[in-house]
C-alpha positions as CSV (number, residue, x, y, z in Angstrom):
1,M,0.0,0.3,0.2
2,N,1.4,3.8,-0.8
3,Q,1.8,5.0,2.5
4,E,3.2,8.2,1.8
5,Q,0.1,9.2,0.7
6,L,-2.2,8.5,3.7
7,T,-2.1,9.8,7.4
8,P,-1.2,6.7,9.5
9,K,-4.9,6.7,10.6
10,Q,-6.1,6.8,7.0
11,Q,-3.6,3.5,6.7
12,L,-5.4,2.0,9.4
13,F,-8.6,2.7,8.5
14,V,-8.0,1.4,5.0
15,E,-6.3,-1.9,6.8
16,N,-8.8,-2.3,9.1
17,Y,-12.0,-1.8,6.6
18,I,-10.3,-4.6,4.3
19,N,-9.9,-7.0,7.3
20,N,-13.0,-6.4,8.6
21,D,-14.3,-7.3,4.8
22,G,-15.5,-3.7,4.5
23,D,-17.2,-3.2,7.6
24,H,-16.8,0.7,7.4
25,I,-17.9,1.8,11.2
26,Q,-15.9,-1.0,12.7
27,A,-12.8,0.0,10.9
28,Y,-13.3,3.7,11.4
29,K,-13.6,2.5,15.3
30,D,-10.5,0.2,15.1
31,S,-8.3,3.0,14.1
32,G,-8.6,5.0,16.4
33,Y,-11.2,8.1,15.2
34,T,-14.0,8.9,17.7
35,A,-17.3,10.4,17.6
36,T,-19.6,11.8,20.2
37,S,-22.7,10.5,18.6
38,D,-24.3,8.4,15.8
39,N,-24.4,11.2,13.1
40,S,-20.8,12.0,13.8
41,L,-20.0,8.6,13.5
42,Y,-21.4,8.0,9.9
43,A,-20.4,11.6,8.9
44,G,-16.8,10.5,9.3
45,V,-16.8,7.3,8.1
46,N,-18.6,9.1,4.9
47,R,-15.6,11.6,5.1
48,L,-13.0,8.9,4.7
49,L,-14.6,6.8,2.1
50,K,-15.0,10.1,0.1
51,N,-11.3,11.2,0.5
52,V,-9.6,10.3,-2.9
53,K,-6.6,8.9,-1.4
54,V,-8.7,6.7,1.2
55,S,-10.9,5.6,-2.1
56,A,-7.9,5.0,-4.3
57,E,-6.2,2.6,-1.7
58,I,-9.4,0.8,-1.2
59,A,-10.0,0.4,-4.9
60,R,-6.2,-0.8,-6.0
61,Y,-6.6,-3.2,-2.9
62,K,-9.8,-5.0,-4.2
63,A,-8.1,-4.4,-7.9
64,G,-5.1,-6.7,-6.6
65,N,-7.3,-9.1,-4.5
66,L,-9.4,-9.8,-8.0
67,A,-6.4,-10.3,-9.9
68,K,-5.3,-12.9,-7.6
69,Q,-8.6,-14.9,-7.7
70,A,-8.8,-14.7,-11.3
71,K,-5.3,-16.5,-11.3
72,K,-6.4,-19.3,-9.0
73,R,-9.7,-20.3,-11.4
């Protein structure tokens, strides 16, 4: 993963997102982000997923993972 473009927390979010099978809420919490309400939690998750660098890193992983699965067939 390209860690130069992401903050450490963003990188951790991407890793947790991938390891939690796309559970963005749990990934957000596991990455050390905090929220004072459900609304701020969802807003924070939404902001991360809309972040170009974060979404590109998730897409890069998914593309690589799909390529690995196709090679196994």
